[in-house]
Each structure stands twice: as C-alpha cells, then as structure tokens.
C-alpha distance (Angstrom), angle and dihedral (degrees) to the residues before:
residue distance angle dihedral
X1 . . .
X2 3.79 . .
X3 3.82 90.0 .
X4 3.80 91.4 54.7
X5 3.81 90.6 49.8
X6 3.81 89.0 50.9
X7 3.82 89.7 52.0
X8 3.82 89.8 52.2
X9 3.80 90.7 51.2
X10 3.80 90.5 48.0
X11 3.81 90.0 49.5
X12 3.80 91.0 51.0
X13 3.81 91.2 47.8
X14 3.81 93.0 49.1
X15 3.81 92.5 48.3
X16 3.80 89.0 49.2
X17 3.81 91.7 58.0
X18 3.81 93.1 56.7
X19 3.78 119.5 95.9
X20 3.80 96.8 8.9
X21 3.82 92.5 136.4
X22 3.79 96.4 65.8
X23 3.77 143.2 22.4
X24 3.77 128.9 52.9
X25 3.81 126.6 -73.7
X26 3.81 91.2 -93.3
X27 3.82 90.7 59.6
X28 3.81 90.7 48.9
X29 3.80 94.7 60.0
X30 3.80 108.5 110.9
X31 3.81 114.7 -129.0
X32 3.80 103.6 -178.1
X33 3.81 97.1 176.7
X34 3.79 144.3 -77.9
X35 3.77 139.6 -115.2
X36 3.77 135.5 32.1
X37 3.81 110.6 -7.4
X38 3.79 88.0 -157.1
X39 3.80 94.2 49.3
X40 3.77 117.8 138.6
X41 3.81 90.1 -140.5
X42 3.79 123.8 59.9
X43 3.80 122.2 -166.5
X44 3.81 113.5 -160.3
X45 3.79 120.1 -174.4
X46 3.78 141.2 155.6
X47 3.79 97.8 -125.1
X48 3.81 119.3 104.2
X49 3.82 89.0 -155.6
X50 3.82 92.8 69.2
X51 3.84 89.3 93.5
X52 3.79 139.7 -5.3
X53 3.80 99.9 -154.5
X54 3.80 141.7 -2.2
X55 3.82 92.4 -84.9
X56 3.83 94.5 68.8
X57 3.80 92.0 -103.6
X58 3.79 109.4 162.2
X59 3.77 133.7 179.8
X60 3.81 118.9 -111.9
X61 3.79 113.9 -94.4
X62 3.82 94.7 17.3
X63 3.78 129.1 126.6
X64 3.80 87.9 -109.2
X65 3.79 92.2 59.0
X66 3.81 89.6 46.6
X67 3.83 92.8 51.3
X68 3.80 93.8 46.9
X69 3.83 91.7 48.6
X70 3.81 90.9 51.6
X71 3.81 90.6 48.4
X72 3.81 89.5 50.4
X73 3.81 91.0 51.2
X74 3.81 90.8 49.2
X75 3.83 88.8 47.2
X76 3.78 93.3 -116.8
X77 3.79 98.2 146.2
X78 3.82 128.0 -150.4
X79 3.83 86.6 -109.8
X80 3.81 87.5 64.3
X81 3.80 99.7 55.0
X82 3.77 152.3 44.3
X83 3.82 124.0 -161.6
X84 3.79 126.0 -151.2
X85 3.79 139.5 156.3
X86 3.78 134.7 -133.1
X87 3.81 94.6 -116.9
X88 3.83 99.0 34.4
X89 3.79 86.1 -151.8
X90 3.80 137.8 88.6
X91 3.79 90.9 -87.1
X92 3.77 140.2 67.8
X93 3.80 121.6 -88.8
X94 3.80 91.4 -126.3
X95 3.84 90.1 57.3
X96 3.81 91.6 62.9
X97 3.80 126.3 88.3
X98 3.80 117.4 -94.6
X99 3.82 93.8 -109.0
X100 3.81 90.2 52.6
X101 3.81 91.9 49.0
X102 3.81 90.0 51.3
X103 3.82 92.0 50.6
X104 3.81 91.7 46.3
X105 3.80 91.1 50.4
X106 3.81 89.9 54.8
X107 3.81 90.1 48.2
X108 3.81 90.2 48.5
X109 3.80 89.0 56.7
X110 3.81 88.8 50.6
X111 3.81 89.7 50.7
X112 3.80 91.5 49.0
X113 3.81 89.5 51.2
X114 3.83 90.2 51.2
X115 3.81 92.8 50.2
X116 3.81 94.8 37.8
X117 3.82 94.4 -162.9
X118 3.77 124.4 -170.6
X119 3.80 92.7 -142.1
X120 3.79 133.6 27.5
X121 3.79 119.0 -162.5
X122 3.81 106.4 -155.4
X123 3.81 105.8 -150.2
X124 3.78 107.2 -151.1
X125 3.78 140.6 -9.6
X126 3.83 96.8 -75.7
X127 3.80 91.3 53.5
X128 3.81 95.0 44.5
X129 3.81 93.1 48.7
X130 3.82 91.9 46.1
X131 3.80 92.2 51.0
X132 3.80 97.5 41.0
X133 3.80 91.9 40.4
X134 3.81 93.9 -135.4
X135 3.78 141.8 81.6
X136 3.79 114.9 -91.4
X137 3.80 141.1 170.3
X138 3.78 104.2 -117.9
X139 3.81 93.5 -152.9
X140 3.82 89.1 57.4
X141 3.81 97.2 43.4
X142 3.80 101.2 39.1
X143 3.74 115.4 102.2
X144 3.80 92.6 32.6
X145 3.78 127.7 112.5
X146 3.80 108.5 -135.2
X147 3.80 121.8 -165.2
X148 3.78 106.1 -128.6
X149 3.79 133.4 171.9
X150 3.81 114.2 -17.9
X151 3.77 109.6 -26.4
X152 3.82 95.0 -31.7
X153 3.79 115.9 124.1
X154 3.81 124.0 -152.3
X155 3.80 124.8 -151.1
X156 3.82 111.3 -167.6
X157 3.80 115.2 -153.0
X158 3.78 141.3 153.7
X159 3.79 126.4 -62.8
X160 3.81 109.3 -92.6
X161 3.80 93.9 -128.3
X162 3.82 90.1 52.2
X163 3.82 89.6 51.5
X164 3.80 91.7 47.4
X165 3.82 91.7 51.3
X166 3.80 92.4 45.4
X167 3.79 90.8 51.3
X168 3.79 91.5 48.3
X169 3.82 91.9 50.5
X170 3.82 99.2 39.2
X171 3.80 103.4 24.1
X172 3.79 130.8 -126.5
X173 3.81 91.4 -43.0
X174 3.81 92.4 62.4
X175 3.82 108.3 137.3
X176 3.80 90.8 -136.2
X177 3.82 91.6 51.3
X178 3.82 92.0 47.2
X179 3.81 91.4 48.2
X180 3.80 90.6 49.7
X181 3.81 90.6 48.7
X182 3.81 89.7 51.5
X183 3.81 89.9 50.2
X184 3.81 90.0 54.0
X185 3.81 88.8 49.9
X186 3.80 88.7 50.8
X187 3.80 90.4 52.3
X188 3.81 89.5 50.5
X189 3.82 91.0 49.5
X190 3.81 89.7 51.5
X191 3.82 89.7 51.0
X192 3.80 90.4 53.6
X193 3.83 93.7 53.4
C-alpha cells in the first residue's frame, strides 16, 4: 500500500514539473484527479473544471458539478469512480507544447495502471483520440464499448462542457445530452456485469 502511495506522489511530482516554462501560476497548479483511486470507473476529460481538488470538490455551474449530478441520478456513486484530465492542470491539453503532451500521455498511462479501472469513459474527442491513439469521429464512436489494453474497456463520449452547453441551448431533449445520458447508462451496465 505504501508503494502505491509513493507512486501517486511520484506521479504528482512528475506532472508538476511539466509546463513550468510558460503559462501563469494558475496554469501551473497540479490537479492530479479526484475521487476513489480504486474506482472501477475512470472518467478522463480535457476540462480543468471537472474537479477543484482530490476530494471531488467542484464549483457551482461547472462541468464537474454537471457530471457528478448525472452520476448521482444514474446511481453511479463516488465510490465507483475517479475523475482526471489529460493535462492535470488548469489548462487544456491541446494548449500545451507537443513534448509536454507526450510526457503527460505517458503519465496518464501510469495513472491508469495505478487505478486499474474496468471501464474508462473518454470525455470528448481529444481524450478519446489520445487514449485510442488514432483519429476518430466522436459521433460515430460514442456509445460503443471498445476493448483497450488488458481487460480495460473504453467508452468514448462527448465532452461534458459540450453536453452542458447543448442542454442549455436545446433543453433536456437535446440529442447530445440524451446520447451522453445513454453513454453513462452504458457505463453503469458495464459496471454491473
């Protein structure tokens, strides 16, 4: 157990060294993830608003609050999941230099190995393409369960902020919001197998 904790500290340290040559202090803050580190479900996104600290604290009106509320409604409990981002900083993955993205991708794989989830929900195109290591069309791949490394399954879906905006503009019957809801249900079904 102590070894695993040491790996987490090493991961946090390594992430903290990335991107120190640019960006403001806010962007440099390391946000490793939030939730249950032993969760069977791992949400990975590219939105720094998915969590504010490791205790699943989120700001009102953010994509993180929206995701957690939807999980609560679907009875996916905080014990079931962990949430992280590609950049693990207050910035988007695509805004980082190529060498930093490469290092963060390697660290993401280390984090996945530490958590050892059964299911990864890839929130958005950038996340899905980074994980699957290929270009995809999210509208074609979402809603599918893809066998990934080992016995881990990946479910690509839309970015939470995109879903939140779509729902705000088109209401609860938004196709994007309904698709996202169905993808959460699919993740829950996979957890129950």
